[in-house]
C-alpha positions as CSV (number, residue, x, y, z in Angstrom):
1,M,73.7,-28.2,-105.2
2,N,71.2,-29.2,-102.4
3,K,71.9,-25.9,-100.4
4,V,70.6,-23.9,-103.3
5,R,67.1,-26.4,-103.5
6,A,66.9,-25.6,-99.6
7,L,67.1,-21.9,-99.4
8,V,64.8,-21.9,-102.9
9,V,61.7,-24.7,-101.1
10,L,62.1,-21.7,-98.0
11,G,61.7,-18.9,-100.2
12,V,58.8,-20.4,-101.2
13,L,57.5,-21.2,-97.9
14,A,58.0,-18.1,-96.3
15,Y,56.6,-15.9,-99.5
16,L,53.1,-18.5,-99.1
17,S,53.0,-18.6,-95.6
18,G,52.0,-14.3,-96.1
19,C,48.7,-16.4,-98.0
20,A,47.3,-17.2,-94.2
21,T,45.1,-14.3,-93.0
22,S,45.7,-12.7,-89.7
23,P,43.4,-11.0,-87.4
24,A,44.9,-7.9,-88.5
25,E,43.2,-8.4,-92.0
26,L,39.9,-7.7,-90.6
27,S,37.1,-4.6,-91.2
28,P,37.2,-2.5,-88.0
29,E,34.1,-3.5,-87.7
30,L,34.6,-7.6,-87.4
31,Q,38.3,-6.8,-85.7
32,S,35.7,-5.0,-83.1
33,E,33.4,-7.8,-83.0
34,L,36.2,-10.5,-82.8
35,N,37.8,-8.6,-79.8
36,K,34.4,-8.2,-77.4
37,P,34.0,-10.7,-75.2
38,L,30.4,-12.3,-75.6
39,Y,28.2,-13.1,-72.7
40,C,24.4,-14.2,-72.0
41,E,22.3,-13.9,-69.1
42,G,19.4,-15.4,-68.1
43,E,18.0,-18.6,-69.2
44,E,15.6,-17.3,-72.4
45,N,18.7,-15.1,-73.3
46,C,21.2,-17.6,-73.2
47,R,18.8,-20.6,-74.8
48,I,18.8,-17.6,-77.7
49,V,22.6,-17.7,-78.4
50,W,22.6,-21.5,-77.7
51,E,20.1,-22.0,-80.9
52,R,22.0,-19.1,-83.1
53,A,25.7,-20.9,-81.9
54,T,23.7,-24.2,-83.1
55,F,22.2,-23.1,-86.3
56,F,25.8,-21.1,-87.2
57,V,27.8,-23.9,-86.8
58,N,25.7,-26.1,-88.8
59,N,25.6,-23.9,-91.7
60,N,29.2,-22.6,-91.5
61,A,31.6,-25.3,-90.3
62,G,33.4,-28.1,-93.0
63,F,32.9,-30.7,-90.9
64,K,29.7,-32.7,-88.9
65,L,29.1,-32.0,-85.2
66,Q,30.3,-34.3,-82.8
67,V,29.4,-32.6,-79.5
68,H,26.3,-30.6,-78.7
69,N,25.0,-30.1,-75.1
70,D,24.1,-27.3,-73.1
71,T,27.8,-26.2,-72.2
72,V,29.8,-27.3,-75.7
73,I,28.9,-27.1,-79.3
74,Q,32.1,-28.7,-81.6
75,T,32.7,-30.4,-84.9
76,Y,34.6,-33.4,-85.8
77,N,38.7,-31.8,-85.6
78,P,39.6,-30.5,-90.0
79,S,41.5,-33.8,-91.8
80,E,45.1,-33.3,-92.7
81,N,45.3,-30.1,-94.7
82,S,42.2,-29.4,-94.7
83,P,41.1,-25.5,-95.4
84,R,37.9,-26.0,-94.0
85,L,36.7,-24.9,-90.7
86,A,36.5,-26.6,-87.4
87,F,34.1,-25.0,-84.7
88,S,34.4,-25.2,-80.6
89,I,32.0,-23.2,-78.8
90,S,31.9,-23.2,-75.3
91,K,30.0,-21.6,-72.4
92,E,31.2,-20.9,-69.6
93,P,29.6,-20.4,-66.1
94,L,30.3,-16.8,-64.1
95,G,27.4,-17.5,-61.3
96,N,23.8,-15.8,-60.8
97,G,22.8,-16.9,-64.4
98,R,25.6,-15.4,-66.3
99,Y,27.8,-16.8,-69.0
100,Q,30.7,-16.1,-71.3
101,I,30.1,-17.8,-74.8
102,W,34.0,-18.8,-76.1
103,T,34.1,-19.3,-80.1
104,K,37.3,-20.9,-81.5
105,A,37.6,-21.7,-85.2
106,W,40.8,-23.8,-86.9
107,C,41.5,-25.8,-90.1
108,A,44.7,-27.5,-91.1
109,N,46.4,-25.9,-93.5
110,I,49.3,-24.1,-93.5
111,F,48.4,-21.5,-95.7
112,G,45.1,-20.5,-94.1
113,C,41.5,-21.6,-93.5
114,Q,38.8,-21.1,-96.0
115,P,37.1,-19.4,-94.9
116,N,39.2,-17.1,-92.4
117,Q,39.2,-18.5,-89.5
118,Y,39.0,-15.0,-87.7
119,E,36.6,-13.7,-90.0
120,A,34.1,-16.8,-89.2
121,I,34.7,-16.1,-85.5
122,A,33.6,-12.7,-85.3
123,M,30.7,-13.8,-87.5
124,A,29.6,-16.2,-85.1
125,K,29.6,-13.7,-82.2
126,K,28.2,-11.0,-84.1
127,Y,25.2,-13.8,-85.3
128,M,24.9,-15.0,-81.9
129,R,24.6,-11.4,-79.9
130,S,22.3,-9.7,-82.8
131,G,20.9,-12.6,-84.9
132,N,22.1,-10.7,-87.7
133,R,24.3,-12.1,-90.3
């Protein structure tokens, strides 16, 4: 009887794990944005990108900012089993006033994040790049 119960539980978990969204489920536009590296160059451009990053995280993260400085924007980590998103955005110096912007989003729920973390990263990059939501 315990073997049957274990198989049922494994079957349900396997079925439910299909609820978690993958990057392959994004629209072609968002998939392109997700895969495209984000750079800023020069003081003015990098300031605007960083202000947009701050605005995006403040309005889309499920948790408050923990760190905010010239190189890192990071929320508190997600609470246990939470589908809400935490964010970390960092600015890597490449030299000559050029930076690569790295964006991460995650949650602590095995069934997926709300909203989808890959869509949120793509939307963040799109907003930082263009100012368009």
